[in-house]
DSSP file (Angstrom, degrees, kcal/mol; ACC not computed):
  #  RESIDUE AA STRUCTURE BP1 BP2  ACC     N-H-->O    O-->H-N    N-H-->O    O-->H-N    TCO  KAPPA ALPHA  PHI   PSI    X-CA   Y-CA   Z-CA
    1    1 A X              0   0    0      0, 0.0     2,-0.2     0, 0.0    44,-0.1   0.000 360.0 360.0 360.0 127.5    0.0    0.0    0.0
    2    2 A X        -     0   0    0      1,-0.1     2,-0.7    44,-0.0    44,-0.1  -0.578 360.0-112.7 -83.7 147.9    1.4    3.4   -1.0
    3    3 A X        -     0   0    0     -2,-0.2     2,-0.2    44,-0.0   161,-0.1  -0.736  38.0-156.0 -81.3 115.8    1.1    6.3    1.3
    4    4 A X        +     0   0    0     -2,-0.7     2,-0.3   159,-0.2   158,-0.1  -0.591  17.7 170.6 -90.6 152.4   -1.2    8.8   -0.4
    5    5 A X        -     0   0    0     -2,-0.2    32,-2.1   144,-0.0    33,-0.3  -0.978  39.3 -98.7-153.6 156.2   -1.4   12.5    0.2
    6    6 A X  E     +A   36   0A   0     14,-3.5    30,-0.3    -2,-0.3    16,-0.1  -0.549  49.7 152.7 -73.2 139.1   -3.1   15.5   -1.3
    7    7 A X  E     +     0   0A   0     28,-2.9     2,-0.4     1,-0.3    29,-0.2   0.622  47.1  52.1-137.3 -34.6   -0.8   17.3   -3.7
    8    8 A X  E     -A   35   0A   0     27,-1.7    27,-2.7    28,-0.0     2,-0.3  -0.900  50.4-178.0-120.8 141.0   -2.5   19.2   -6.5
    9    9 A X  E     -A   34   0A   0     -2,-0.4    25,-0.2    25,-0.2    61,-0.1  -0.974  26.2-143.3-133.6 150.4   -5.4   21.8   -6.5
   10   10 A X  S    S+     0   0    0     23,-2.2     2,-0.3    -2,-0.3    62,-0.2   0.595  87.3  19.0 -84.2 -11.4   -7.2   23.6   -9.3
   11   11 A X  S >  S-     0   0    0     22,-0.4     3,-1.0    60,-0.1    -1,-0.2  -0.991  74.0-118.0-159.0 148.8   -7.5   26.8   -7.4
   12   12 A X  T 3  S+     0   0    0     -2,-0.3    20,-0.0     1,-0.3    -2,-0.0   0.343  94.2  93.6 -78.3  10.8   -6.0   28.6   -4.4
   13   13 A X  T 3  S+     0   0    0     13,-0.1    13,-2.8    12,-0.0     2,-0.4   0.418  82.4  63.4 -77.6   2.2   -9.4   28.5   -2.6
   14   14 A X  E <  S-H   25   0B   0     -3,-1.0     2,-0.4    11,-0.2    11,-0.2  -0.976  71.8-153.0-127.0 141.2   -8.3   25.2   -1.0
   15   15 A X  E     -H   24   0B   0      9,-2.9     9,-2.9    -2,-0.4     2,-0.5  -0.921   5.0-149.9-112.8 141.0   -5.3   24.7    1.3
   16   16 A X  E     +H   23   0B   0     -2,-0.4     7,-0.2     7,-0.2     2,-0.2  -0.948  30.8 169.2-105.5 126.1   -3.4   21.5    1.8
   17   17 A X  E  >> +H   22   0B   0      5,-2.7     5,-2.0    -2,-0.5     4,-0.7  -0.720  41.2  44.9-130.1 177.0   -2.1   21.1    5.3
   18   18 A X  T >45S-     0   0    0      1,-0.2     3,-1.4    -2,-0.2    -1,-0.2   0.913 129.4 -51.8  52.1  53.7   -0.4   18.6    7.7
   19   19 A X  T 345S-     0   0    0      1,-0.3    -1,-0.2    -3,-0.2    -2,-0.1   0.826 110.3 -49.4  55.8  36.5    2.1   17.3    5.1
   20   20 A X  T 345S+     0   0    0     -3,-0.5   -14,-3.5     2,-0.2    -1,-0.3   0.496 114.8 110.2  87.9   3.9   -0.6   16.6    2.6
   21   21 A X  T <<5S+     0   0    0     -3,-1.4   141,-3.0    -4,-0.7     2,-0.4   0.731  74.3  45.2 -84.1 -21.7   -2.9   14.7    4.8
   22   22 A X  E   < -HI  17 161B   0     -5,-2.0    -5,-2.7   139,-0.2     2,-0.4  -0.963  59.0-163.9-128.8 139.0   -5.7   17.3    5.0
   23   23 A X  E     -HI  16 160B   0    137,-2.5   137,-2.0    -2,-0.4     2,-0.5  -0.983  11.4-167.7-118.5 134.5   -7.4   19.5    2.4
   24   24 A X  E     -HI  15 159B   0     -9,-2.9    -9,-2.9    -2,-0.4   135,-0.2  -0.982  12.7-141.0-128.1 121.9   -9.4   22.5    3.6
   25   25 A X  E     -H   14   0B   0    133,-2.9   -11,-0.2    -2,-0.5   132,-0.2  -0.504  24.7-117.0 -76.8 148.0  -11.8   24.5    1.4
   26   26 A X        -     0   0    0    -13,-2.8   131,-3.4    -2,-0.2   132,-0.3   0.175  40.1 -85.1 -67.9-163.4  -11.9   28.3    1.8
   27   27 A X  S    S+     0   0    0    129,-0.3   129,-0.3   130,-0.1     2,-0.2   0.740  99.4  84.8 -85.5 -23.4  -15.0   30.1    2.9
   28   28 A X  S    S-     0   0    0    127,-0.1     2,-0.9   -15,-0.1   129,-0.2  -0.489  81.6-118.4 -81.6 148.8  -16.8   30.5   -0.4
   29   29 A X        +     0   0    0     -2,-0.2     2,-0.3   126,-0.1   126,-0.2  -0.786  63.1 128.5 -82.1 109.1  -19.1   27.8   -2.0
   30   30 A X        -     0   0    0    124,-1.6     2,-0.3    -2,-0.9    -4,-0.1  -0.968  62.1 -99.9-160.2 149.2  -17.3   27.0   -5.2
   31   31 A X        +     0   0    0     -2,-0.3     2,-0.4   121,-0.1   123,-0.2  -0.569  42.1 172.6 -75.5 130.8  -16.1   23.8   -7.0
   32   32 A X  E     - B   0 153A   0    121,-2.1   121,-2.3    -2,-0.3     2,-0.3  -0.987  23.7-137.1-140.5 129.0  -12.4   23.1   -6.5
   33   33 A X  E     - B   0 152A   0     -2,-0.4   -23,-2.2   119,-0.2     2,-0.4  -0.655  18.0-172.8 -86.8 139.9  -10.6   19.9   -7.7
   34   34 A X  E     -AB   9 151A   0    117,-3.3   117,-3.1    -2,-0.3     2,-0.3  -0.996   5.1-167.1-129.7 135.9   -8.0   18.3   -5.4
   35   35 A X  E     -AB   8 150A   0    -27,-2.7   -28,-2.9    -2,-0.4   -27,-1.7  -0.893  18.2-118.7-123.4 155.4   -5.8   15.4   -6.5
   36   36 A X  E     -A    6   0A   0    113,-2.0   -30,-0.2    -2,-0.3   -32,-0.1  -0.306  22.3-120.7 -80.4 171.3   -3.6   13.0   -4.7
   37   37 A X  S    S+     0   0    0    -32,-2.1   -31,-0.1   -17,-0.1    -1,-0.1   0.867  83.1  80.7 -79.5 -40.2    0.2   12.6   -5.3
   38   38 A X        -     0   0    0    -33,-0.3     2,-0.4   -36,-0.0   111,-0.4  -0.287  63.9-145.3 -79.0 153.1    0.3    8.9   -6.4
   39   39 A X        -     0   0    0    109,-0.1     2,-0.5    -2,-0.0   109,-0.2  -0.950  13.0-155.7-111.0 137.7   -0.5    7.4   -9.7
   40   40 A X  B     +C  147   0A   0    107,-2.3   107,-2.9    -2,-0.4   106,-0.4  -0.960  30.5 148.5-120.0 121.7   -2.1    3.9   -9.8
   41   41 A X        +     0   0    0     -2,-0.5     2,-0.3     1,-0.4    -1,-0.1   0.514  66.1  18.2-128.9 -13.1   -1.7    1.7  -12.8
   42   42 A X  S    S+     0   0    0     76,-0.0    -1,-0.4    77,-0.0    76,-0.1  -0.989  95.1  23.8-154.9 158.3   -1.8   -1.9  -11.4
   43   43 A X  S    S-     0   0    0     -2,-0.3    75,-2.2    -3,-0.1    76,-0.6  -0.248  86.2 -56.6  85.5-172.2   -2.9   -3.8   -8.4
   44   44 A X  E     -J  117   0B   0     73,-0.2     2,-0.4    74,-0.1    73,-0.2  -0.936  51.0-178.7-115.9 131.5   -5.4   -3.1   -5.6
   45   45 A X  E     -J  116   0B   0     71,-2.4    71,-3.1    -2,-0.4     2,-0.5  -0.992  12.5-159.4-136.7 138.4   -5.2    0.0   -3.5
   46   46 A X  E     -J  115   0B   0     -2,-0.4     2,-0.5    69,-0.2    69,-0.2  -0.977   5.0-171.5-121.2 128.9   -7.4    1.3   -0.6
   47   47 A X  E     -J  114   0B   0     67,-2.8    67,-3.1    -2,-0.5     2,-0.6  -0.980  12.0-151.3-118.1 122.2   -7.5    5.0    0.4
   48   48 A X  E     -JK 113 163B   0    115,-0.7   115,-2.9    -2,-0.5     2,-0.5  -0.841  13.8-169.8 -97.5 124.5   -9.3    5.9    3.6
   49   49 A X  E     -JK 112 162B   0     63,-3.0    63,-3.2    -2,-0.6     2,-0.5  -0.953   8.4-157.7-118.3 129.4  -10.9    9.3    3.6
   50   50 A X  E     -JK 111 161B   0    111,-3.3   111,-2.7    -2,-0.5     2,-1.2  -0.926  12.7-143.3-108.1 122.7  -12.3   11.0    6.8
   51   51 A X  E     + K   0 160B   0     59,-2.7    58,-3.6    -2,-0.5    59,-0.3  -0.724  25.9 174.0 -86.3  97.4  -14.8   13.8    6.2
   52   52 A X  E     +     0   0B   0     -2,-1.2     2,-0.4   107,-1.1    -1,-0.2   0.858  65.6  13.7 -76.1 -37.3  -13.9   16.1    9.1
   53   53 A X  E    S+ K   0 159B   0    106,-1.7   106,-2.2    -3,-0.2     2,-0.3  -0.979  72.3 138.6-146.4 129.3  -16.1   19.0    8.2
   54   54 A X        -     0   0    0     -2,-0.4    54,-0.3   104,-0.2   103,-0.1  -0.948  42.7-148.6-164.8 143.9  -19.1   19.1    5.9
   55   55 A X        -     0   0    0     -2,-0.3    52,-0.1     3,-0.1    -1,-0.0   0.212  54.3-115.3 -99.3  13.7  -22.5   20.7    5.8
   56   56 A X  S    S+     0   0    0     50,-0.1     3,-0.1     2,-0.1    50,-0.1   0.784  80.8 121.2  63.1  32.3  -23.6   17.7    3.6
   57   57 A X  S    S-     0   0    0      1,-0.2     2,-0.3    29,-0.0    -1,-0.1   0.933  79.4 -26.0 -86.7 -58.2  -24.4   19.9    0.5
   58   58 A X        +     0   0    0     27,-0.1    96,-0.9    26,-0.0    97,-0.8  -0.918  59.9 157.0-164.9 131.4  -22.0   18.4   -2.2
   59   59 A X  E     -D  153   0A   0     -2,-0.3    26,-2.1    94,-0.2     2,-0.4  -0.963  22.9-147.2-154.8 141.7  -18.7   16.6   -2.3
   60   60 A X  E     -DE 152  84A   0     92,-2.4    92,-1.7    -2,-0.3     2,-0.4  -0.935  13.6-178.9-114.4 135.6  -17.2   14.3   -5.0
   61   61 A X  E     +DE 151  83A   0     22,-2.4    22,-2.4    -2,-0.4     2,-0.3  -0.999  37.5  77.8-131.0 131.4  -14.9   11.3   -4.3
   62   62 A X  E     -DE 150  82A   0     88,-1.9    88,-2.6    -2,-0.4     2,-0.3  -0.905  68.0 -59.7 173.7-142.8  -13.3    9.2   -7.0
   63   63 A X  E     -DE 149  81A   0     18,-3.0    18,-2.0    -2,-0.3     2,-0.3  -0.870  27.2-173.3-133.2 164.5  -10.6    9.1   -9.6
   64   64 A X  E     -D  148   0A   0     84,-1.5    84,-2.7    -2,-0.3     2,-0.2  -0.951  39.4 -93.5-147.0 160.2   -9.3   10.9  -12.6
   65   65 A X  E >   -D  147   0A   0     -2,-0.3     3,-1.8    82,-0.2    82,-0.2  -0.569  28.2-129.6 -75.0 141.0   -6.5   10.2  -15.1
   66   66 A X  T 3  S+     0   0    0     80,-2.9    -1,-0.1    78,-0.3    81,-0.1   0.764 107.8  62.1 -59.7 -25.2   -3.2   11.7  -14.2
   67   67 A X  T 3  S+     0   0    0     79,-0.3     2,-0.4    77,-0.3    -1,-0.3   0.583  81.6  98.3 -79.0 -10.6   -3.1   13.0  -17.8
   68   68 A X  S <  S-     0   0    0     -3,-1.8     3,-0.1    11,-0.1    -4,-0.0  -0.650  80.1-117.5 -82.5 129.0   -6.2   15.2  -17.3
   69   69 A X        -     0   0    0     -2,-0.4    -1,-0.1     1,-0.1    -2,-0.1  -0.309  34.6-100.4 -62.7 146.5   -5.6   18.9  -16.6
   70   70 A X        +     0   0    0    -61,-0.1     2,-0.3   -37,-0.0    -1,-0.1  -0.395  51.1 168.4 -63.9 143.9   -6.8   20.2  -13.3
   71   71 A X    >   -     0   0    0      1,-0.1     3,-1.0    -3,-0.1   -61,-0.1  -0.979  43.8-124.6-158.4 148.7  -10.1   22.1  -13.5
   72   72 A X  T 3  S+     0   0    0     -2,-0.3     2,-0.5     1,-0.3     3,-0.3   0.886 113.0  47.4 -65.8 -38.8  -12.7   23.4  -11.1
   73   73 A X  T >  S+     0   0    0      1,-0.2     3,-1.8     2,-0.1    -1,-0.3  -0.261  73.4 143.3 -94.3  46.9  -15.6   21.6  -12.7
   74   74 A X  G X   +     0   0    0     -3,-1.0     3,-1.8    -2,-0.5    -1,-0.2   0.717  55.0  73.4 -63.1 -24.8  -13.6   18.3  -12.8
   75   75 A X  G 3  S+     0   0    0     -3,-0.3    -1,-0.3     1,-0.3    18,-0.2   0.757  95.4  53.9 -61.3 -24.1  -16.6   16.1  -12.1
   76   76 A X  G <  S+     0   0    0     -3,-1.8    -1,-0.3    14,-0.1     2,-0.2   0.310  83.3 113.8 -93.9   8.0  -17.8   16.8  -15.7
   77   77 A X  S X  S-     0   0    0     -3,-1.8     3,-2.0     1,-0.1    16,-0.5  -0.551  75.2-123.9 -80.3 144.2  -14.5   15.7  -17.3
   78   78 A X  T 3  S+     0   0    0      1,-0.3    14,-0.3    14,-0.2    15,-0.2   0.771 111.2  55.1 -58.2 -27.4  -14.6   12.5  -19.5
   79   79 A X  T 3  S+     0   0    0     13,-0.2     2,-0.4    12,-0.1    -1,-0.3   0.359  85.6 110.2 -89.2   6.2  -11.9   10.9  -17.3
   80   80 A X    <   +     0   0    0     -3,-2.0    13,-1.0   -16,-0.2    12,-0.8  -0.684  37.5 170.2 -89.8 132.1  -13.8   11.4  -14.1
   81   81 A X  E     +EF  63  91A   0    -18,-2.0   -18,-3.0    -2,-0.4     2,-0.3  -0.992  31.5  75.4-137.1 130.1  -15.3    8.4  -12.3
   82   82 A X  E     -EF  62  90A   0      8,-2.4     8,-3.1    -2,-0.4     2,-0.3  -0.995  63.3 -75.9 164.5-160.3  -16.8    8.5   -8.8
   83   83 A X  E     -EF  61  89A   0    -22,-2.4   -22,-2.4    -2,-0.3     2,-0.3  -0.930  23.6-142.6-135.7 151.3  -19.7    9.5   -6.6
   84   84 A X  E >>  -EF  60  88A   0      4,-2.4     3,-1.4    -2,-0.3     4,-0.6  -0.860  27.1-118.8-115.9 156.0  -21.2   12.6   -5.0
   85   85 A X  T 34 S+     0   0    0    -26,-2.1    21,-0.3    -2,-0.3   -25,-0.1   0.591 108.7  69.4 -68.8 -10.4  -22.7   13.1   -1.6
   86   86 A X  T 34 S-     0   0    0    -27,-0.2    -1,-0.3    19,-0.1    19,-0.1   0.099 124.1 -95.8 -95.7  23.6  -26.0   14.0   -3.2
   87   87 A X  T <4 S+     0   0    0     -3,-1.4    11,-2.3    17,-0.3     2,-0.3   0.779  80.7 135.1  76.0  30.4  -26.5   10.5   -4.4
   88   88 A X  E  <  -FG  84  97A   0     -4,-0.6    -4,-2.4     9,-0.2     2,-0.4  -0.826  44.5-145.6-110.5 152.8  -25.1   10.8   -8.0
   89   89 A X  E     -FG  83  96A   0      7,-3.3     7,-2.8    -2,-0.3     2,-0.5  -0.953  13.9-158.6-114.2 132.6  -22.8    8.6   -9.9
   90   90 A X  E     +FG  82  95A   0     -8,-3.1    -8,-2.4    -2,-0.4     2,-0.3  -0.956  21.2 155.2-117.5 127.6  -20.3   10.2  -12.3
   91   91 A X  E >  S+FG  81  94A   0      3,-2.0     3,-2.0    -2,-0.5   -10,-0.2  -0.974  70.5   1.2-149.5 138.9  -18.6    8.4  -15.2
   92   92 A X  T 3  S-     0   0    0    -12,-0.8   -14,-0.2   -14,-0.3   -13,-0.2   0.788 129.3 -61.2  55.5  29.9  -17.2    9.7  -18.5
   93   93 A X  T 3  S+     0   0    0    -13,-1.0     2,-0.4   -16,-0.5    -1,-0.3   0.566 111.9 120.4  77.3   8.1  -18.1   13.2  -17.3
   94   94 A X  E <   -G   91   0A   0     -3,-2.0    -3,-2.0   -14,-0.2     2,-0.4  -0.872  57.4-135.8-111.4 140.2  -21.8   12.3  -17.2
   95   95 A X  E     +G   90   0A   0     -2,-0.4     2,-0.4    -5,-0.2    -5,-0.2  -0.773  22.7 179.5 -93.8 133.0  -24.1   12.4  -14.1
   96   96 A X  E     -G   89   0A   0     -7,-2.8    -7,-3.3    -2,-0.4     2,-0.2  -0.994  30.0-116.8-130.1 140.2  -26.4    9.5  -13.4
   97   97 A X  E     -G   88   0A   0     -2,-0.4     2,-0.6    -9,-0.2    -9,-0.2  -0.541  32.6-113.2 -73.4 137.5  -28.8    9.3  -10.4
   98   98 A X        +     0   0    0    -11,-2.3    -1,-0.1    -2,-0.2     6,-0.1  -0.628  35.9 179.3 -70.7 116.5  -28.1    6.4   -8.1
   99   99 A X        +     0   0    0     -2,-0.6    -1,-0.1     4,-0.0     4,-0.1   0.311  42.1 110.0-104.0   7.3  -31.1    4.1   -8.5
  100  100 A X  S    S-     0   0    0      2,-0.2    -2,-0.0     1,-0.1     0, 0.0  -0.337  81.8-112.7 -77.3 166.5  -29.9    1.3   -6.1
  101  101 A X  S    S+     0   0    0      1,-0.1     2,-0.7     2,-0.1    -1,-0.1   0.697 101.1  77.4 -70.7 -17.6  -31.7    0.8   -2.8
  102  102 A X  S    S-     0   0    0     31,-0.1    -2,-0.2     3,-0.0    -1,-0.1  -0.847  79.2-140.6 -99.4 114.5  -28.6    2.0   -1.0
  103  103 A X        -     0   0    0     -2,-0.7     2,-0.7     1,-0.1    29,-0.1  -0.314  20.6-113.3 -66.0 152.6  -28.0    5.7   -1.0
  104  104 A X        -     0   0    0    -20,-0.1     2,-0.5    -6,-0.1   -17,-0.3  -0.821  41.8-170.1 -85.3 115.4  -24.5    7.1   -1.5
  105  105 A X        +     0   0    0     -2,-0.7     2,-0.3   -19,-0.1    25,-0.1  -0.942  24.0 160.8-117.3 130.9  -23.8    8.7    1.9
  106  106 A X        +     0   0    0     -2,-0.5     2,-0.2   -21,-0.3   -50,-0.1  -0.786  24.5 155.9-142.8  94.2  -20.8   11.0    2.6
  107  107 A X    >   -     0   0    0     -2,-0.3     3,-2.4     1,-0.1   -56,-0.3  -0.720  51.4 -65.4-120.0 167.3  -21.5   13.0    5.7
  108  108 A X  T 3  S+     0   0    0    -54,-0.3   -56,-0.2     1,-0.3    -1,-0.1  -0.251 122.3  16.7 -51.2 135.7  -19.5   14.8    8.4
  109  109 A X  T 3  S+     0   0    0    -58,-3.6    -1,-0.3     1,-0.3     2,-0.2   0.396  94.4 133.9  75.5   2.0  -17.5   12.2   10.5
  110  110 A X    <   -     0   0    0     -3,-2.4   -59,-2.7   -59,-0.3     2,-0.5  -0.543  48.7-144.7 -77.3 146.8  -17.9    9.4    7.9
  111  111 A X  E     -J   50   0B   0    -61,-0.2    17,-2.8    -2,-0.2     2,-0.5  -0.972  17.0-164.5-109.5 122.5  -14.9    7.4    6.9
  112  112 A X  E     -JL  49 127B   0    -63,-3.2   -63,-3.0    -2,-0.5     2,-0.6  -0.927   9.0-150.5-111.4 125.9  -15.0    6.4    3.2
  113  113 A X  E     -JL  48 126B   0     13,-3.0    13,-1.9    -2,-0.5     2,-0.6  -0.866   8.8-163.1 -93.9 120.2  -12.9    3.7    1.8
  114  114 A X  E     -JL  47 125B   0    -67,-3.1   -67,-2.8    -2,-0.6     2,-0.6  -0.927   8.9-165.2-103.5 117.4  -12.0    4.3   -1.9
  115  115 A X  E     -JL  46 124B   0      9,-3.3     9,-2.1    -2,-0.6     2,-0.6  -0.914   5.4-164.4-112.2 121.2  -10.8    1.0   -3.4
  116  116 A X  E     -JL  45 123B   0    -71,-3.1   -71,-2.4    -2,-0.6     2,-0.8  -0.913   5.2-174.2-106.3 116.3   -9.0    1.1   -6.8
  117  117 A X  E  >> +JL  44 122B   0      5,-2.8     5,-1.9    -2,-0.6     4,-1.1  -0.813   6.4 175.6-109.2  90.3   -8.7   -2.2   -8.5
  118  118 A X  T  45S+     0   0    0    -75,-2.2    -1,-0.2    -2,-0.8     3,-0.1   0.861  76.8  55.9 -64.2 -36.6   -6.5   -1.4  -11.5
  119  119 A X  T  45S+     0   0    0    -76,-0.6    -1,-0.2     1,-0.2   -75,-0.1   0.875 117.5  34.0 -66.6 -37.3   -6.3   -5.0  -12.7
  120  120 A X  T  45S-     0   0    0     -3,-0.2    -1,-0.2   -77,-0.2    -2,-0.2   0.493 107.2-127.7 -93.0  -4.6  -10.1   -5.4  -12.8
  121  121 A X  T  <5 +     0   0    0     -4,-1.1    17,-3.1     1,-0.2     2,-0.3   0.924  66.4 122.8  56.7  49.4  -10.6   -1.7  -13.9
  122  122 A X  E   < -LM 117 137B   0     -5,-1.9    -5,-2.8    15,-0.3     2,-0.3  -0.946  47.0-155.5-133.7 156.3  -13.1   -1.0  -11.2
  123  123 A X  E     -LM 116 136B   0     13,-2.3    13,-2.6    -2,-0.3     2,-0.3  -0.968  13.1-171.6-127.9 151.2  -13.4    1.5   -8.3
  124  124 A X  E     -LM 115 135B   0     -9,-2.1    -9,-3.3    -2,-0.3     2,-0.4  -0.990  10.5-157.6-140.0 143.6  -15.5    1.0   -5.2
  125  125 A X  E     -LM 114 134B   0      9,-2.6     9,-2.4    -2,-0.3     2,-0.4  -0.977   8.4-172.8-119.6 143.6  -16.5    3.1   -2.2
  126  126 A X  E     -LM 113 133B   0    -13,-1.9   -13,-3.0    -2,-0.4     2,-0.6  -0.992  16.5-145.2-133.2 125.1  -17.5    1.7    1.2
  127  127 A X  E  >  -L  112   0B   0      5,-2.2     4,-2.6    -2,-0.4     5,-0.4  -0.812   7.4-154.3 -88.1 120.4  -18.9    3.9    3.9
  128  128 A X  T  4 S+     0   0    0    -17,-2.8    -1,-0.1    -2,-0.6   -16,-0.1   0.793  91.4  52.5 -68.0 -27.4  -17.7    2.5    7.3
  129  129 A X  T  4 S+     0   0    0    -18,-0.4    -1,-0.2     1,-0.1   -17,-0.1   0.930 125.4  22.6 -72.6 -45.6  -20.6    4.0    9.2
  130  130 A X  T  4 S-     0   0    0      2,-0.1    -2,-0.2   -25,-0.1    -1,-0.1   0.649  92.3-137.4 -96.2 -17.0  -23.4    2.5    7.0
  131  131 A X     <  +     0   0    0     -4,-2.6     2,-0.3     1,-0.3    -3,-0.2   0.681  50.8 151.6  62.9  20.0  -21.3   -0.4    5.5
  132  132 A X        -     0   0    0     -5,-0.4    -5,-2.2   -27,-0.1     2,-0.4  -0.643  29.0-158.4 -83.5 140.1  -22.9    0.5    2.1
  133  133 A X  E     -M  126   0B   0     -2,-0.3     2,-0.4    -7,-0.2    -7,-0.2  -0.944  12.7-175.8-124.5 137.9  -20.8   -0.3   -0.9
  134  134 A X  E     -M  125   0B   0     -9,-2.4    -9,-2.6    -2,-0.4     2,-0.3  -1.000   7.7-175.9-133.4 134.0  -20.9    1.0   -4.5
  135  135 A X  E     +M  124   0B   0     -2,-0.4     2,-0.3   -11,-0.2   -11,-0.2  -0.950   3.1 180.0-130.4 148.3  -18.8   -0.2   -7.3
  136  136 A X  E     -M  123   0B   0    -13,-2.6   -13,-2.3    -2,-0.3     2,-0.2  -0.997  27.7-117.5-145.8 151.7  -18.3    0.9  -10.9
  137  137 A X  E     -M  122   0B   0     -2,-0.3     2,-0.5   -15,-0.2   -15,-0.3  -0.601  26.6-141.3 -81.4 147.0  -16.3   -0.2  -14.0
  138  138 A X        -     0   0    0    -17,-3.1     2,-0.9    -2,-0.2   -57,-0.1  -0.953   5.7-140.6-113.4 125.6  -13.8    2.3  -15.4
  139  139 A X    >>  -     0   0    0     -2,-0.5     4,-2.5     1,-0.2     3,-1.3  -0.757   9.6-160.7 -84.7 109.2  -13.4    2.6  -19.1
  140  140 A X  T 34 S+     0   0    0     -2,-0.9    -1,-0.2     1,-0.3     5,-0.1   0.593  86.2  70.7 -73.3  -7.5   -9.7    3.1  -19.6
  141  141 A X  T 34 S+     0   0    0      2,-0.1    -1,-0.3     1,-0.1     3,-0.3   0.850 114.2  27.7 -68.8 -33.5  -10.2    4.5  -23.0
  142  142 A X  T <4 S+     0   0    0     -3,-1.3     2,-0.4     1,-0.2    -2,-0.2   0.790 135.0  33.0 -92.9 -35.4  -11.7    7.6  -21.2
  143  143 A X  S  < S-     0   0    0     -4,-2.5    -1,-0.2   -79,-0.1    -2,-0.1  -0.695  82.9-171.4-124.8  76.6   -9.7    7.3  -18.0
  144  144 A X        -     0   0    0     -2,-0.4   -78,-0.3    -3,-0.3   -77,-0.3  -0.263  31.6 -59.9 -70.2 156.5   -6.3    5.9  -18.9
  145  145 A X  S    S+     0   0    0    -80,-0.1  -104,-0.2  -104,-0.1    -1,-0.1  -0.392 102.8  62.6 -68.3 153.7   -3.7    4.8  -16.3
  146  146 A X  S    S-     0   0    0   -106,-0.4   -80,-2.9   -82,-0.1   -79,-0.3   0.522  72.9-161.7 -79.7 146.2   -2.3    6.0  -14.1
  147  147 A X  E     -CD  40  65A   0   -107,-2.9  -107,-2.3   -82,-0.2     2,-0.3  -0.574   2.5-156.0 -85.6 154.3   -5.3    7.0  -12.0
  148  148 A X  E     - D   0  64A   0    -84,-2.7   -84,-1.5    -2,-0.2  -109,-0.1  -0.968  28.9 -97.8-128.6 149.0   -5.2    9.6   -9.3
  149  149 A X  E     - D   0  63A   0   -111,-0.4  -113,-2.0    -2,-0.3     2,-0.4  -0.444  45.8-164.0 -56.2 134.1   -7.2   10.2   -6.2
  150  150 A X  E     +BD  35  62A   0    -88,-2.6   -88,-1.9  -115,-0.2     2,-0.4  -0.974  15.4 172.8-135.5 117.0   -9.7   12.9   -7.2
  151  151 A X  E     -BD  34  61A   0   -117,-3.1  -117,-3.3    -2,-0.4     2,-0.5  -0.971  11.5-165.4-121.1 137.4  -11.7   15.0   -4.7
  152  152 A X  E     -BD  33  60A   0    -92,-1.7   -92,-2.4    -2,-0.4     2,-0.3  -0.977  10.0-165.1-124.4 119.0  -13.9   17.9   -5.7
  153  153 A X  E     +BD  32  59A   0   -121,-2.3  -121,-2.1    -2,-0.5   -94,-0.2  -0.793  20.7 163.7-103.1 143.9  -15.0   20.1   -2.8
  154  154 A X        +     0   0    0    -96,-0.9  -124,-1.6    -2,-0.3    -1,-0.1   0.645  49.0  89.6-120.8 -42.4  -17.8   22.7   -3.1
  155  155 A X  S >  S-     0   0    0    -97,-0.8     3,-1.7  -126,-0.2  -130,-0.2  -0.376  81.2-112.0 -70.4 132.6  -18.8   23.6    0.5
  156  156 A X  T 3  S+     0   0    0   -129,-0.3  -129,-0.3     1,-0.2  -130,-0.1  -0.399  99.7   9.2 -60.0 136.4  -17.0   26.5    2.1
  157  157 A X  T 3  S+     0   0    0   -131,-3.4    -1,-0.2  -132,-0.2  -130,-0.1   0.567  88.1 151.4  67.7  13.2  -14.9   25.3    5.0
  158  158 A X    <   -     0   0    0     -3,-1.7  -133,-2.9  -132,-0.3     2,-0.4  -0.430  26.9-160.5 -69.7 152.6  -15.3   21.6    4.2
  159  159 A X  E     -IK  24  53B   0   -106,-2.2  -106,-1.7  -135,-0.2  -107,-1.1  -1.000  13.0-174.5-139.7 135.3  -12.3   19.4    5.3
  160  160 A X  E     -IK  23  51B   0   -137,-2.0  -137,-2.5    -2,-0.4     2,-0.4  -0.996   8.4-162.0-130.6 137.5  -11.2   15.9    4.2
  161  161 A X  E     -IK  22  50B   0   -111,-2.7  -111,-3.3    -2,-0.4     2,-0.6  -0.940  16.4-134.3-120.1 139.2   -8.3   13.9    5.7
  162  162 A X  E     - K   0  49B   0   -141,-3.0     2,-0.3    -2,-0.4  -113,-0.2  -0.832  25.5-150.5 -87.6 125.5   -6.5   11.0    4.3
  163  163 A X  E       K   0  48B   0   -115,-2.9  -115,-0.7    -2,-0.6  -159,-0.2  -0.742 360.0 360.0 -96.0 145.5   -6.1    8.3    7.0
  164  164 A X              0   0    0     -2,-0.3    -1,-0.1  -117,-0.1    -2,-0.0   0.495 360.0 360.0 -82.5 360.0   -3.1    5.9    7.1
């Protein structure tokens, strides 16, 4: 398991602190992309994310290709795959409503496990509080390796921490 940390941001409205372990959104409500340092191209990887502060409005957790330029509206990029806290699924830059019986939950104090299975070309999130799991296939034609941790924050003063 590689030690992940936050490294790249699309806008200075977000601060990375504590040696890359914490990302803190500024006071305004605006979309800002944050990426991890590592690139993932093979094997199975688990990243534990702790939502330290959130008003439960909107947050994206997932992956993007390392080759994709940073952008504030990164959730709409063709290489984006992941989930938002308002129960939406994003793939190939398209939003789809989650129609499963299990809602996608990402709330303050939740720990979310983001599991990247590069060999099977899938990503999965598991909420440790609810034990709900969501998985999706990743089309590597749209999201080529290496993948990067991709977080998009909207809420002013939201905070996410990478747990070891």
